[in-house]
C-alpha positions, 0 to 999 in steps of 0.5 A: 500500500502506498504511504500516501494512501488516504483513508476517507472518513465518513464525517459530517463535514463531507455532507456539507462539502458534497452538497455545495459542490453539486447543488450550490444554489439550492435553498435553505429557508427559515420561516420568512426570517432568513434564506440561504443558498447551500453555498452561503449556508456552508460559508456561514457554518464554517465561520461559526465553526471557526468562531467556536474553535476560537472560543475554546471549544475542544474536540470531544466537548459537548455543546448543548443547543436549546432552540426551536427548529431554526437556522441556528439549530441547522448551523449547529448540526454541522458546525459542532461535529465539524470541529470534533465536538459533540452536539447535544440536542436538548429536549426543550419540552422536558420540565426545567429540572429535567432539562438541567439534569440532562445538561449535567449528565451529558457534561455540556461545556457550552450552551447555545440558547435562543433568547426566549429560553434565557430565563431558564438558564438564569434561574439555574446559574447557581447549579450550572458548572463553573466555566460553562459558556453561554452563547445566545441569539435572537432572530433579529440579531440584537444582542440578548440582555441577561444577568449572566455573561453571554457570548453573541452567536451572530458575532461568532459568525460575522467576526470570523473567516470560514474554517479552512484547515482540515480537522483530522476527524475520525468517522468513529468520533462521537458526533451527537448525544441526546436523551430518550423521550422518557416514555418508559421511565427516566430519559437515557442518553444515547450517542452516535458517531459521524459514521453512524449518522452518515450511513443512516442519512444515506439509507433514508435518502435511498428509500425516499426515492422509492415508490410511493414517495418517489422523491427527487432533488426538485422537491421541497422538504419541511420536516415537522420532527423537532430538531431536539428529537432523534436528529429530526429523524436524520433529515437535516443531513438527508436534505443536503445529501438529496440536494433539496430545498429545506424549510425550517418552521421555527416554533410550530405554528400550524397556521403558519406551517400551512402558509409556508407549505403553500408559499415554498411549494412543499412536497414532503414532510415527516412527523408523528400522527398527532401533527398530521391530525392537527394540520388536516383538522386546522381551521385553515386547512380547507384553504390548502386543499391544493397543497395537500394534493401534492403532499407526501408524508412519512409518519413515525414515532407511533402507529399510524391509525388507518382512520387518519391515513384514509382521511389523509388519502381522501385529501390527496396526501400520500402517507407512508409509515415508518419505524425506529427508536431513539436508540436506532438513530432512528429509522429502521423501516419505511413502507416503501414498495418492495417487489412483492407488492409493487404490482399489487392492487391499490388497496393492498399497496395502501395498507402495506405502505401505512404499516410499519414497513420493510427494513432499510438497506443494511438493516437486519431485523428479526421478530423473536419469541421473547422467552427463547429468543428464536425467530417466529414464523410470519404472522406470529407476534414476537419482539423486534430485535435489530442489527444495523451500522447506525445503532447506538452502542450504549446508554451513556454512563449506564452499563446495566441498561446497555447490557439489557438493550444489547443482550445476545448481540441484538438490540432489543426494541421492546416492540411487539410485532408480526411480519405479514406474507409480503414481509411488511412489519406490523407493530401491535404493541410495546411490551410495556403497553400490552394488555394481558387479560385472562392470560392472553394479550390484547394488542392495544395498537390493533384495537386503536386502529379498529376504533379509529375507523369509526367515522366520528372518531378523531383520535383514540388511545387504549390503555390497560387498567387492573381488573380483579377477575381478568388481571387487566382490561382495556379502556379507550380514550376517544376524541370525537369529531362530533357527539357520540355515545359509548353504545355507538362505538361498542356496536361498531366494534361488535360488528367488526368482531362479527366480521372477524377483524377483531376479537370480541373480548378485546372490546373495551369495558369503558370508553372515555370521551375527551376534548384532547389527549395528553402528549409527550415532549415529542407529540406522541400520545402519553399513555403514562398520563392516561394510565394514571387518569384511568385509575381516578375515573369512576 
């Protein structure tokens, strides 16, 4: 081998450089506040990287970001890993004490903070580690007033030349860290290397060009997954690899989002089901039917109810399911068409594309018997376990939970599912959410899906409640579109049972009608709150 051989490293800076080379005039848009070309964005990112280095940010040090989905955050996704430091995407929807707990646990040395979050930092100044530097910004670029010493973000960019020298990064360097959404207990830290992030982005980009999404470089993306949550499903990196126009919504204002979709000609978005519901039912939605007709959406985070999917289809929206975890970077599967269904009838295609989907390239996935660890037959329910080049290798500073996560050399998701005859995955429950009644499991997601098909149901969530006779019984929480009765929904489910679509004994003993359902910090329905609520409802 030549002594001058260069071992090319899969690092985040390569995404930016490649994007500028191929699509220099493609746009990045932050609301109606600022616009960049890829070229001007790269210049700005490299100026920030240079400013951070001059500030003293060293390789391996954590830089936390407390912000909405803005151009500042987008800068951070590139500039922080580019100098070998680690981006900590802080969950701003945690309670203040939990935000501070994750900052301390991650060992952040620097914080980039939007002006409206400065009071949080000021209140915590007594417990912030000595020497932590706070970088602040405002949208209008005015200096942020604070009772603590701060550094102006925009000055870091405007007073420095673009970073030029090679940083000698390794693709195996830590690039990001964040904390799980806490739906199963205390948040846990997960971290990812440059290599993992880049390979994940390539995988997501590849399935995006497959039907039914069939995305192209001429499309515009507006991603509605918070940038603090699992790398916004990787799309800040995917966008530049794909060479698309990218729109950042800032703090989510659904009326404004609809206007942005229209103005910027948005063709693709990704989100959890709740966000899709809020957009389709927004009072302004009827004015944007022409936008929905060309809109393609990937849904993840929680199961996509068939009722919501059919509502979207009626409006012309192409909806595709997907699946992943915080621990998996996150995307593992997407409901693109494989060769077994690409020529199937339209209804078969539709039902498969809104399922959990099929694995991305380079994802090995099995459904196993949780007791003996053996792979189950198609159609049989078991736990999803997975291997892929972009999974977290550990929970940060938590060897005990890491051992449980990676037992047997496979990452254990804790999700129960089955694979159908075409190879598509269908999640039926989280292990923790499965309702065990009379010694048998009632899959809450399948029951929710059935209830969602009632024409008067907008949203639904099913949880188990303790029962002296059966151990547990299901209770359904429903947000109705119009007034409805328990008997109405019960008769609907009895008919579905007669048709063989559900088991009669799955039908909930109680139905609770609500104006809205409680949400987690990532806009998923919060079943922990519902379980607590059901014990207090007579």
